[in-house]
C-alpha positions as CSV (number, residue, x, y, z in Angstrom):
1,M,-17.9,-10.0,-4.4
2,G,-19.1,-10.8,-7.7
3,L,-22.1,-13.3,-8.2
4,P,-21.9,-16.6,-9.9
5,Q,-24.2,-16.4,-13.0
6,Q,-27.1,-18.7,-13.3
7,Q,-25.6,-22.4,-13.6
8,N,-27.2,-24.7,-16.1
9,E,-27.5,-27.8,-13.7
10,N,-29.4,-29.8,-16.4
11,Q,-26.9,-29.3,-19.2
12,E,-25.5,-32.7,-20.3
13,S,-21.7,-32.8,-19.3
14,A,-19.3,-32.6,-22.1
15,V,-17.7,-35.9,-20.6
16,V,-21.0,-37.8,-20.9
17,R,-21.4,-36.5,-24.6
18,L,-17.9,-37.5,-25.4
19,A,-18.4,-41.0,-23.8
20,K,-21.7,-41.6,-25.8
21,E,-20.3,-40.4,-29.0
22,K,-16.6,-41.3,-29.1
23,A,-16.2,-44.3,-26.7
24,A,-14.4,-46.4,-29.1
25,Q,-11.7,-43.8,-29.4
26,A,-11.3,-42.9,-26.0
27,V,-8.0,-44.8,-25.2
28,K,-5.1,-44.1,-27.2
29,K,-1.5,-45.3,-27.2
30,K,-0.4,-41.7,-26.2
31,S,-2.9,-41.7,-23.3
32,R,-1.5,-45.1,-21.9
33,K,2.0,-43.4,-21.8
34,L,0.7,-40.4,-20.0
35,L,-1.2,-42.6,-17.6
36,K,2.0,-44.5,-16.7
37,Q,3.8,-41.4,-16.1
38,A,1.0,-39.7,-14.2
39,G,0.7,-42.9,-12.0
40,K,4.1,-42.1,-10.5
41,K,2.9,-38.4,-9.8
42,I,-0.1,-39.6,-7.8
43,A,2.2,-40.9,-5.1
44,K,4.0,-37.6,-4.8
45,L,0.8,-35.3,-4.8
46,A,-0.3,-33.9,-1.6
47,V,-3.0,-36.0,0.2
48,K,-5.2,-33.0,0.5
49,A,-5.2,-32.4,-3.4
50,I,-5.9,-36.0,-4.1
51,V,-8.8,-36.2,-1.6
52,K,-10.3,-33.1,-2.9
53,A,-9.9,-34.3,-6.6
54,I,-11.5,-37.8,-5.8
55,A,-14.3,-36.2,-3.9
56,L,-15.2,-34.0,-6.9
57,L,-15.0,-36.7,-9.2
58,T,-17.3,-38.9,-7.2
59,K,-19.9,-36.3,-7.0
60,M,-19.5,-35.6,-10.7
61,L,-19.9,-39.4,-11.5
62,L,-23.1,-39.5,-9.5
63,S,-24.4,-36.6,-11.3
64,F,-23.3,-38.0,-14.7
65,L,-25.3,-41.2,-14.0
66,S,-28.5,-39.2,-13.7
67,T,-28.1,-38.3,-17.3
68,I,-27.8,-41.9,-18.5
69,G,-30.4,-44.5,-19.1
70,L,-30.1,-47.5,-16.7
71,P,-29.3,-50.2,-19.5
72,A,-26.2,-48.3,-20.4
73,I,-24.9,-47.3,-17.0
74,G,-22.3,-50.1,-16.8
75,I,-20.9,-49.4,-20.2
76,I,-21.0,-45.6,-20.1
77,L,-19.7,-45.4,-16.4
78,G,-16.7,-47.4,-17.5
79,I,-16.0,-45.2,-20.6
80,I,-16.4,-42.0,-18.3
81,L,-14.1,-43.3,-15.9
82,V,-11.4,-43.9,-18.7
83,V,-12.3,-40.4,-20.3
84,I,-11.8,-38.6,-16.9
85,I,-8.6,-40.5,-16.0
86,I,-7.1,-39.7,-19.4
87,M,-8.0,-36.0,-18.9
88,M,-6.4,-36.0,-15.6
89,A,-3.2,-37.5,-17.0
90,T,-3.2,-35.1,-19.9
91,T,-3.8,-32.1,-17.6
92,W,-0.9,-33.2,-15.4
93,A,1.4,-33.7,-18.4
94,Y,0.6,-30.6,-20.3
95,G,0.3,-28.5,-17.1
96,G,4.2,-28.2,-16.8
97,N,4.9,-31.4,-14.6
98,E,7.5,-33.9,-15.1
99,A,6.1,-35.8,-17.9
100,K,8.6,-37.0,-20.5
101,L,6.8,-35.8,-23.6
102,T,8.3,-35.7,-27.1
103,G,7.5,-34.3,-30.5
104,K,4.2,-32.4,-30.8
105,D,3.2,-33.3,-27.2
106,K,6.3,-31.6,-25.9
107,Q,5.8,-28.5,-28.2
108,L,2.3,-28.2,-26.8
109,Q,3.4,-28.5,-23.2
110,Q,6.1,-25.8,-23.9
111,Y,3.5,-23.5,-25.5
112,I,1.0,-23.9,-22.7
113,L,3.9,-22.9,-20.3
114,S,5.0,-19.9,-22.5
115,Q,1.4,-18.6,-22.7
116,S,1.2,-19.0,-19.0
117,Y,4.2,-16.8,-18.5
118,S,2.9,-14.3,-21.1
119,T,0.0,-13.4,-18.8
120,V,2.2,-11.3,-16.5
121,D,5.4,-9.4,-16.8
122,M,8.0,-11.8,-15.2
123,S,10.4,-9.0,-14.9
124,R,8.2,-7.4,-12.3
125,P,8.2,-9.6,-9.1
126,E,5.0,-8.2,-7.8
127,Q,3.2,-9.6,-10.7
128,R,4.6,-13.0,-10.8
129,K,2.2,-14.7,-8.3
130,F,-0.7,-13.6,-10.4
131,R,0.4,-15.5,-13.5
132,V,-2.4,-17.8,-14.9
133,P,-1.3,-21.3,-14.0
134,E,-0.3,-23.6,-16.8
135,G,-2.4,-26.4,-15.1
136,L,-5.6,-24.2,-15.2
137,I,-5.1,-23.6,-18.9
138,A,-4.6,-27.3,-19.6
139,S,-7.8,-28.2,-17.6
140,V,-9.9,-25.6,-19.4
141,I,-8.8,-26.2,-23.0
142,Q,-9.6,-30.0,-22.7
143,I,-13.2,-29.4,-21.7
144,D,-13.5,-26.8,-24.5
145,S,-12.0,-29.1,-27.1
146,M,-14.6,-31.7,-26.1
147,V,-17.5,-29.3,-26.4
148,K,-16.5,-27.7,-29.8
149,G,-14.3,-30.4,-31.2
150,N,-11.6,-27.8,-31.4
151,E,-8.4,-29.2,-32.8
152,D,-6.6,-25.8,-33.1
153,Y,-5.0,-26.3,-29.6
154,K,-2.5,-23.4,-29.9
155,A,-5.2,-20.9,-30.9
156,L,-7.5,-22.2,-27.9
157,I,-4.6,-22.0,-25.4
158,H,-3.7,-18.4,-26.7
159,K,-7.3,-17.4,-26.4
160,M,-7.6,-18.8,-23.0
161,A,-4.4,-17.1,-21.6
162,V,-5.6,-13.9,-23.0
163,S,-9.1,-14.1,-21.4
164,L,-7.6,-15.0,-17.9
165,K,-4.8,-12.5,-18.0
166,P,-4.8,-10.5,-14.9
167,I,-5.6,-6.7,-15.1
168,F,-3.0,-4.6,-13.2
169,T,-3.5,-1.0,-12.0
170,Y,-0.4,0.9,-11.0
171,D,-0.4,4.5,-9.4
172,K,2.4,7.0,-9.0
173,F,3.9,7.6,-5.5
174,N,6.5,10.1,-4.6
175,E,9.5,8.5,-2.8
176,W,11.3,11.9,-2.4
177,T,14.7,12.3,-1.0
178,E,15.8,15.2,1.1
179,T,19.6,16.1,1.7
180,E,21.0,18.5,4.0
181,T,24.6,19.5,3.5
182,T,26.8,21.5,6.0
183,V,30.3,22.7,5.0
184,C,32.7,23.7,7.7
185,R,36.1,25.2,6.6
186,D,38.8,25.5,9.2
187,G,36.1,25.2,11.9
188,K,33.9,28.0,10.4
189,C,30.6,26.4,9.3
190,D,28.2,27.8,6.5
191,P,24.4,27.6,7.1
192,P,23.1,24.1,6.2
193,K,21.6,23.8,2.6
194,R,18.5,21.5,2.2
195,V,17.5,20.0,-1.2
196,K,14.4,17.8,-1.8
197,T,14.5,15.8,-4.9
198,D,11.1,14.0,-6.2
199,H,11.4,10.4,-7.2
200,W,8.0,9.2,-8.5
201,V,7.7,5.5,-8.6
202,S,4.9,3.1,-9.9
203,K,3.3,1.0,-7.3
204,L,0.7,-1.8,-7.9
205,T,-2.7,-0.7,-6.3
206,N,-5.2,-3.2,-7.8
207,V,-5.1,-6.6,-9.5
208,E,-8.1,-8.2,-11.1
209,A,-7.1,-11.9,-11.5
210,W,-9.1,-15.0,-12.7
211,D,-9.7,-16.0,-9.0
212,G,-10.3,-12.8,-7.4
213,T,-9.2,-9.3,-6.7
214,T,-6.3,-8.0,-4.7
215,T,-5.9,-4.2,-3.5
216,Y,-2.9,-2.5,-2.0
217,T,-3.1,0.7,-0.1
218,Y,0.0,2.6,0.9
219,S,0.7,4.8,3.9
220,P,3.7,7.1,3.7
221,Y,6.3,7.4,6.4
222,T,9.7,9.4,6.5
223,T,13.0,7.5,7.2
224,P,15.3,8.6,9.9
225,W,18.1,10.8,9.0
226,V,21.2,9.0,7.7
227,T,24.4,11.1,8.6
228,S,27.8,10.8,6.8
229,V,30.9,13.1,7.2
230,K,33.6,13.6,4.5
231,V,36.9,15.3,5.4
232,D,39.0,17.0,2.9
233,Y,42.0,19.2,2.9
234,E,43.4,22.1,0.7
235,T,46.5,24.1,0.9
236,Q,46.0,27.8,1.1
237,K,48.7,30.4,0.0
238,N,49.3,33.1,2.6
239,T,51.5,36.2,2.4
240,E,52.9,38.3,5.3
241,T,55.6,40.8,6.0
242,E,58.8,39.8,7.7
243,Q,61.6,42.2,9.1
244,Y,65.2,41.3,8.7
245,I,68.6,43.1,9.2
246,D,70.8,43.8,6.3
247,N,74.3,45.5,6.4
248,E,74.8,48.6,4.3
249,T,78.0,50.5,3.7
250,Q,77.5,54.2,4.6
251,T,79.9,57.3,4.5
252,F,79.8,59.7,7.3
253,P,81.2,63.2,7.4
254,A,83.9,64.3,9.8
255,N,82.8,65.1,13.3
256,Q,79.3,63.6,12.8
257,N,77.8,61.0,15.3
258,I,77.6,57.7,13.7
259,P,74.9,55.6,15.3
260,I,75.6,52.1,16.7
261,Y,72.7,49.6,16.5
262,G,72.0,46.8,18.7
263,W,69.2,44.7,20.6
264,K,67.6,46.4,23.4
265,S,65.1,45.0,25.8
266,E,61.9,47.0,26.6
267,K,59.2,46.2,29.1
268,V,55.9,46.3,27.5
269,C,52.7,46.2,29.6
270,D,48.9,45.7,28.7
271,E,45.8,44.4,30.5
272,T,47.1,40.9,30.3
273,G,50.3,41.7,31.9
274,C,53.9,42.8,31.2
275,K,56.6,41.3,29.2
276,L,60.1,42.0,27.7
277,N,60.4,42.6,24.0
278,N,63.7,42.8,22.2
279,V,64.0,45.8,20.0
280,W,66.6,46.6,17.3
281,E,67.5,50.2,17.7
282,I,70.4,52.7,18.2
283,I,72.3,51.9,21.5
284,G,75.0,54.5,21.2
285,Y,77.1,56.7,18.8
286,N,80.7,57.1,17.6
287,Q,82.4,60.3,16.4
288,Y,85.3,60.5,14.0
289,S,87.5,63.5,13.1
290,S,87.7,62.8,9.3
291,P,85.0,61.4,6.8
292,T,84.5,57.7,7.5
293,T,82.9,54.7,5.7
294,K,81.2,52.3,7.9
295,V,79.2,49.1,7.4
296,V,76.0,49.7,9.2
297,P,73.2,47.0,9.9
298,V,69.8,48.4,8.6
299,M,66.3,46.9,9.5
300,K,64.4,46.0,6.4
301,T,60.8,44.6,5.5
302,K,60.1,41.9,2.8
303,V,57.1,40.1,1.9
304,V,57.2,36.2,2.4
305,E,54.7,33.5,0.9
306,N,53.9,30.3,3.0
307,D,51.4,27.3,2.7
308,K,48.5,26.8,5.1
309,K,46.7,23.5,5.3
310,I,42.9,23.9,5.7
311,E,40.5,21.2,6.8
312,I,37.1,20.9,5.1
313,D,34.4,18.9,6.8
314,T,31.3,18.2,4.7
315,T,28.2,16.7,6.9
316,T,25.4,15.2,4.8
317,R,22.3,14.1,6.3
318,T,19.8,12.2,4.0
319,R,16.1,11.1,4.5
320,S,13.4,9.8,2.2
321,Q,9.7,9.0,2.1
322,K,8.8,5.4,1.9
323,F,5.5,3.6,2.0
324,N,4.0,0.9,4.2
325,V,1.7,-1.5,2.1
326,N,-1.4,-3.1,3.2
327,E,-2.6,-6.0,0.9
328,N,-6.3,-7.2,0.8
329,S,-7.4,-10.1,-1.3
330,T,-11.0,-11.1,-2.1
331,I,-11.8,-14.6,-3.7
332,D,-14.0,-14.0,-6.6
333,Y,-14.5,-16.3,-9.6
334,S,-16.9,-14.0,-11.4
335,R,-14.5,-13.3,-14.4
336,F,-13.5,-17.0,-14.6
337,D,-17.2,-18.0,-14.4
338,Q,-18.2,-15.7,-17.2
339,I,-15.5,-16.9,-19.6
340,L,-16.6,-20.4,-19.0
341,N,-20.2,-19.5,-19.7
342,Q,-19.1,-18.3,-23.0
343,Y,-18.1,-21.8,-24.0
344,N,-21.6,-23.2,-22.9
345,L,-20.1,-25.2,-20.0
346,G,-22.5,-26.6,-17.3
347,T,-21.9,-27.0,-13.7
348,D,-20.5,-30.4,-13.9
349,D,-18.1,-29.3,-16.4
350,K,-16.8,-26.5,-14.4
351,K,-16.5,-28.9,-11.4
352,L,-14.4,-31.2,-13.6
353,I,-12.1,-28.5,-14.5
354,E,-11.5,-27.8,-10.8
355,A,-10.9,-31.6,-10.3
356,L,-8.4,-31.6,-13.2
357,Y,-6.8,-28.5,-11.9
358,S,-6.6,-29.8,-8.3
359,F,-4.9,-33.2,-9.5
360,A,-2.3,-31.1,-11.3
361,G,-1.5,-29.6,-8.0
362,G,-3.5,-26.4,-8.2
363,Q,-5.3,-24.4,-5.3
364,I,-8.9,-23.5,-6.2
365,S,-12.2,-23.0,-4.4
366,Y,-14.4,-22.7,-7.5
367,S,-17.0,-25.2,-6.7
368,E,-17.5,-23.6,-3.2
369,W,-17.9,-20.2,-4.8
370,L,-20.5,-21.7,-7.3
371,S,-22.6,-23.1,-4.4
372,G,-22.4,-19.9,-2.6
373,S,-20.5,-21.1,0.4
374,L,-17.8,-18.4,0.1
375,G,-20.4,-15.8,0.5
376,S,-20.7,-14.8,-3.1
377,G,-23.7,-16.8,-4.1
378,G,-26.0,-14.9,-1.8
379,Y,-24.7,-11.4,-1.5
380,D,-25.8,-9.7,1.6
381,Y,-27.2,-6.2,0.3
382,G,-28.5,-5.2,3.7
383,G,-25.7,-6.1,6.2
384,Y,-25.3,-3.1,8.5
385,V,-27.8,-0.9,6.5
386,G,-29.2,1.6,9.0
387,Y,-26.5,0.8,11.7
388,D,-27.0,3.3,14.4
389,G,-23.6,3.0,15.9
390,T,-20.4,4.4,14.3
391,V,-19.0,3.1,11.2
392,I,-15.2,3.5,10.9
393,P,-14.1,3.0,7.3
394,G,-11.3,0.7,6.1
395,G,-10.0,-0.8,3.0
396,G,-8.9,2.8,1.8
397,V,-12.4,4.4,1.9
398,P,-11.7,8.1,2.6
399,P,-13.4,9.1,6.0
400,Q,-14.5,12.4,4.8
401,F,-17.0,10.8,2.4
402,M,-18.6,8.7,5.1
403,P,-21.2,11.3,6.2
404,F,-22.4,11.5,2.5
405,Y,-22.5,7.7,2.1
406,L,-24.3,7.2,5.5
407,G,-26.8,10.0,4.8
408,A,-27.7,8.9,1.5
409,E,-28.2,5.3,2.9
410,K,-30.5,6.6,5.6
411,K,-32.5,8.7,3.0
412,Y,-32.7,6.1,0.1
413,G,-32.0,2.7,1.7
414,V,-29.0,1.9,-0.5
415,P,-26.1,0.7,1.8
416,W,-23.2,2.9,2.3
417,Y,-20.7,0.5,1.0
418,V,-22.4,0.1,-2.4
419,L,-22.4,3.9,-3.0
420,A,-18.7,3.7,-1.9
421,G,-18.2,0.9,-4.4
422,I,-19.7,2.9,-7.2
423,H,-17.7,6.0,-6.2
424,Y,-14.4,4.0,-6.3
425,V,-15.2,2.2,-9.6
426,E,-16.2,5.5,-11.2
427,T,-13.6,8.0,-10.2
428,T,-11.5,6.3,-7.5
429,F,-13.0,8.4,-4.7
430,S,-13.0,11.6,-6.8
431,T,-9.2,11.5,-7.6
432,A,-9.3,10.6,-11.3
433,P,-7.4,13.2,-13.2
434,N,-10.3,14.1,-15.5
435,M,-13.7,13.2,-14.3
436,V,-15.3,13.6,-17.7
437,S,-15.8,10.2,-19.6
438,S,-15.6,9.7,-23.5
439,A,-19.4,9.3,-23.3
440,G,-19.9,12.7,-21.5
441,A,-20.5,11.5,-18.1
442,Q,-19.2,14.0,-15.5
443,G,-18.4,14.4,-11.8
444,P,-17.5,12.2,-9.0
445,M,-20.2,9.7,-9.6
446,Q,-20.2,10.0,-13.5
447,F,-23.8,11.2,-14.3
448,E,-24.6,12.3,-17.8
449,P,-25.9,16.0,-17.7
450,S,-29.2,14.9,-19.3
451,T,-29.8,12.2,-16.5
452,W,-28.7,14.6,-13.9
453,A,-31.2,17.2,-15.0
454,S,-34.1,14.9,-14.1
455,V,-32.7,13.1,-11.0
456,G,-30.0,15.3,-9.4
457,V,-30.6,16.2,-5.7
458,D,-29.0,18.6,-3.2
459,G,-27.1,16.6,-0.7
460,D,-25.4,19.2,1.4
461,G,-28.3,21.5,1.7
462,D,-26.8,24.5,0.0
463,G,-29.9,25.0,-2.3
464,K,-28.6,23.5,-5.5
465,A,-27.8,20.1,-7.1
466,D,-24.2,20.3,-8.5
467,I,-23.0,17.4,-10.7
468,W,-19.5,18.2,-9.4
469,N,-20.1,18.4,-5.8
470,N,-19.3,15.2,-3.8
471,A,-22.3,15.2,-1.4
472,D,-24.7,16.1,-4.2
473,A,-23.4,13.3,-6.5
474,I,-23.3,10.6,-3.8
475,Y,-26.9,11.5,-2.6
476,T,-28.1,11.5,-6.3
477,A,-26.4,8.1,-6.8
478,G,-28.6,6.8,-3.9
479,H,-31.6,8.5,-5.2
480,Y,-31.0,7.0,-8.7
481,L,-30.4,3.4,-7.4
482,A,-33.7,3.8,-5.3
483,I,-35.9,4.8,-8.2
484,S,-34.2,2.1,-10.3
485,G,-35.9,-0.7,-8.0
486,W,-33.1,-1.2,-5.5
487,A,-35.7,-2.3,-2.9
488,S,-36.9,-5.2,-5.0
489,D,-33.8,-6.1,-7.2
490,P,-30.7,-4.5,-6.3
491,R,-28.5,-6.1,-9.0
492,K,-30.8,-4.7,-11.6
493,A,-30.7,-1.3,-10.1
494,I,-26.9,-1.3,-10.4
495,Y,-27.3,-2.5,-13.8
496,A,-29.4,0.4,-14.6
497,Y,-26.5,2.7,-13.6
498,N,-24.2,1.1,-16.1
499,H,-25.5,-1.6,-18.4
500,A,-22.8,-4.2,-18.0
501,D,-22.6,-7.4,-15.8
502,W,-18.9,-7.0,-15.2
503,Y,-19.7,-3.6,-13.9
504,V,-22.4,-4.9,-11.5
505,D,-19.8,-7.6,-10.3
506,K,-17.2,-5.2,-9.8
507,V,-19.2,-2.7,-7.7
508,L,-20.5,-5.5,-5.5
509,R,-16.9,-6.9,-5.1
510,Y,-15.7,-3.6,-3.8
511,A,-18.7,-2.9,-1.8
512,D,-18.2,-6.4,-0.1
513,Q,-14.6,-5.4,0.6
514,F,-15.5,-2.1,2.0
515,K,-18.3,-3.4,4.2
516,N,-15.9,-6.0,5.7
517,A,-13.0,-3.8,6.1
518,A,-15.0,-1.2,8.2
519,T,-15.2,-1.2,12.1
520,Y,-18.7,-1.0,13.6
521,V,-18.6,0.5,17.1
522,G,-21.5,1.0,19.3
523,G,-25.0,0.5,18.1
524,S,-28.6,0.4,19.5
525,S,-27.6,-1.8,22.6
526,T,-24.7,0.4,23.6
527,G,-24.1,4.1,24.4
528,S,-21.6,4.2,27.3
529,K,-19.0,6.8,27.6
530,A,-16.3,4.3,26.8
531,Q,-18.0,3.7,23.3
532,Q,-18.7,7.6,23.0
533,V,-15.1,8.5,23.4
534,T,-14.3,6.4,20.3
535,T,-16.2,8.6,17.9
536,V,-15.8,12.3,19.3
537,G,-12.5,12.6,17.5
538,D,-14.0,11.8,14.0
539,R,-14.5,15.5,13.3
540,W,-10.8,16.0,13.3
541,I,-10.0,13.2,10.7
542,G,-8.4,15.1,7.6
543,H,-8.8,18.4,9.5
544,S,-6.0,18.4,12.0
545,T,-2.3,18.8,12.5
546,Y,0.3,17.1,14.7
547,V,2.1,19.6,16.7
548,F,4.5,18.3,19.5
549,G,3.3,20.1,22.7
550,G,0.2,21.3,20.9
551,G,-3.4,21.1,22.0
552,R,-2.8,22.7,25.4
553,N,-4.6,25.8,24.8
554,Q,-8.0,26.8,23.4
555,S,-6.4,28.4,20.2
556,D,-4.7,25.1,19.3
557,I,-7.8,23.2,20.0
558,N,-10.0,25.3,17.9
559,S,-7.5,25.0,15.0
560,G,-7.2,21.1,15.4
561,R,-3.4,21.2,16.6
562,F,-2.7,18.3,18.8
563,D,-0.1,15.8,19.9
564,C,-1.1,12.3,20.8
565,S,-1.5,12.9,24.6
566,S,-3.5,16.2,24.3
567,F,-5.8,14.6,21.8
568,V,-6.7,11.8,24.2
569,H,-7.1,14.3,26.9
570,W,-9.5,16.3,24.8
571,A,-11.4,13.3,23.6
572,F,-12.2,12.1,27.0
573,G,-13.0,15.9,28.1
574,Q,-15.8,15.9,25.4
575,I,-17.6,13.0,27.3
576,G,-17.0,14.7,30.7
577,V,-14.0,12.6,31.8
578,N,-11.4,14.8,33.3
579,L,-7.8,13.4,32.8
580,G,-6.0,16.0,34.9
581,D,-4.1,19.3,34.2
582,L,-4.2,19.8,30.3
583,S,-1.0,21.9,30.4
584,S,1.1,19.0,31.9
585,T,-0.6,15.9,30.2
586,S,1.7,13.6,28.6
587,T,1.9,9.8,27.8
588,D,3.6,9.4,31.3
589,T,0.7,11.0,33.1
590,L,-1.8,9.0,31.1
591,N,0.0,5.8,31.7
592,N,-0.6,6.4,35.6
593,L,-4.4,6.6,35.1
594,G,-7.0,3.8,35.2
595,I,-6.2,0.1,35.4
596,K,-3.9,-1.9,33.3
597,V,-5.7,-4.7,31.2
598,P,-4.4,-7.5,29.0
599,Y,-4.5,-6.8,25.3
600,N,-6.9,-9.7,24.7
601,Q,-9.4,-8.1,27.0
602,A,-9.1,-4.7,25.5
603,Q,-12.4,-2.9,24.8
604,P,-13.3,0.1,22.8
605,G,-12.5,3.3,24.7
606,D,-9.3,1.8,26.3
607,I,-6.2,3.7,25.6
608,V,-3.1,1.9,24.1
609,F,0.5,2.8,24.2
610,F,3.3,2.4,21.6
611,D,7.1,2.4,22.1
612,T,8.2,5.1,19.6
613,Y,10.9,7.6,20.5
614,K,10.7,6.3,24.0
615,V,8.9,3.6,25.9
616,N,5.2,4.4,25.9
617,G,6.0,7.3,23.7
618,H,2.7,7.2,21.6
619,V,-0.9,6.9,22.9
620,G,-4.3,6.4,21.2
621,I,-7.8,5.3,21.8
622,Y,-8.7,1.8,21.1
623,L,-11.6,1.2,18.7
624,G,-11.8,-2.7,18.6
625,N,-10.7,-5.1,15.7
626,G,-7.1,-3.9,16.1
627,K,-7.6,-0.3,15.3
628,F,-7.2,2.8,17.3
629,I,-7.6,6.6,16.8
630,G,-4.9,9.0,17.6
631,C,-3.0,12.0,16.6
632,Q,-0.1,10.8,14.6
633,S,2.8,13.0,13.4
634,S,2.5,11.7,9.7
635,S,-1.3,12.4,9.6
636,G,-2.8,14.3,12.3
637,V,-5.9,12.7,13.9
638,A,-6.5,9.4,12.0
639,I,-7.6,5.9,12.4
640,A,-4.6,3.2,12.3
641,D,-4.2,-0.5,12.2
642,M,-2.1,-1.5,15.2
643,T,-1.9,-5.2,13.8
644,K,0.2,-4.3,10.8
645,S,3.5,-2.8,9.9
646,Y,4.8,0.2,11.8
647,W,2.3,0.2,14.8
648,A,2.4,-3.7,15.2
649,Q,6.2,-3.4,15.6
650,R,5.8,-0.7,18.3
651,F,2.9,-1.8,20.3
652,S,4.1,-2.6,23.7
653,G,1.0,-4.4,25.0
654,N,0.3,-1.6,27.4
655,V,-3.6,-1.2,27.5
656,R,-5.1,0.9,30.3
657,R,-8.8,1.2,31.0
658,L,-9.9,4.8,32.2
659,I,-13.7,4.2,32.2
660,Q,-15.3,1.4,34.0
661,N,-18.7,0.8,32.3
């Protein structure tokens, strides 16, 4: 999380200055009208919001009194109350509520609202909730106008909207579609044809808003096949020969035998049996003493065309790649605080902004953040540093970099999550398309070659320090922070890495996120087999393949080919626990081992089951904090969150304990 900048507690509040200087002008006719309308709103406001606003105002009034001489307390206190109430009413009115404004006031209200909507693309649903609230803009501009006496309200409103506008980051994801088509004609089918079509879509991955940061991580999955059948018909022209009898007149000479034609039955036999066929042939003869003309039947052949109706069945199966999304938000008012500091606002002024915004119905924890009660005021640079158990990354940190982060942490004393934060901010974990900056910085951790020449170290033991090598770059970042004074002033050390306060805040914000998203298993007080089994499979993360029925011979194991049950069998085997015959191991055999325990009593090292293609169709090893490690069809061996999305829907509640500590 970002850190609140040093607050000026002794700075005289803008309200006090206004009360002293402009007391006689505090109450105007317009303000009376707004107060009357705002009074109706007070009855409708949530009690919680009112109580918070009143509590903040009470604290501020006590603070204001400390800046005023005793003889003037009565007069000034009354004026301060009037000024604050007017500001609350004005904030409520200009903040888009139901105040019946007219003329320039109405125009100003509408302008605030339009500027609020301009901070996001309202045509994109995912951006709308990050819109800078109109009530917040109305709250801030009042204080600023008091400090600077600024009467150009529209310019101030526009500047504030632009300053607080969220920063959205989108990445491309391939939601491809695969289609398989099989065509059958008259019962004869062609081989199926598959076509895969890429469909790249933009998805929101990070938002830096005025009140914090939200990150979105996406995990792909393939939808089931969807089948459709289309039936068509076509007419096919066929030709075939056909015999027929035609009568012809023929002349026969005297004393010549004249054939007599007729049908004659013949017995025809083959391997299937015998049958009678009628054959047109000569059945006798006549003879005449003189030439004779006779009409004789003659067998002839002709070609005949006919139509045949053919059925064409087209079967189409379609599936696509989609993504489950995980959202992680962190409250951080660093950016908001920096903007207010530019206007020379003190702590009381900042708390007054929160009170005004709360009165207008807004939700904000700015004062808690300023005081450090949200954890930002006293950043824990050393939490989990030197942790001797297993650290399982979360929050999108690629597990393949963890050995480098932890190794550099051990050597240089810089927390692994700070190194991960720098790695993410610089090159998004080495995924930036061109890891060369406009200033000439290079590689995963963005060092300038001249700097690298003096500080670069060999992180992977290959005998050379390569600015493009992930291990070398991460170790060098730890080395650079160490020699820049990390042990005495961590914030100053990060500032030396990149000379910008916003950079320091951003790195620490992500560092805090990565630290809290990780799972910490084992440690100095633990070392049981149940805890050991949670880590033996880490070597296969990113280096394995899911094969149904795989992992049941040494060749598969050496190559990292497992299915879910063989991976569990292998993992327990690594710590000396035999789960039975490897060749026949399955989720069913594993479900018959150990004892069943309730999920709320699950411990790291237990095995958990999920209802996938069947009841208890998938199994993994529980790690704690709702996470498990297993061999998944979409990823090979990986750590998954069983409390969200796909796995949460399929977790059967079946937990079995195979090891009794």
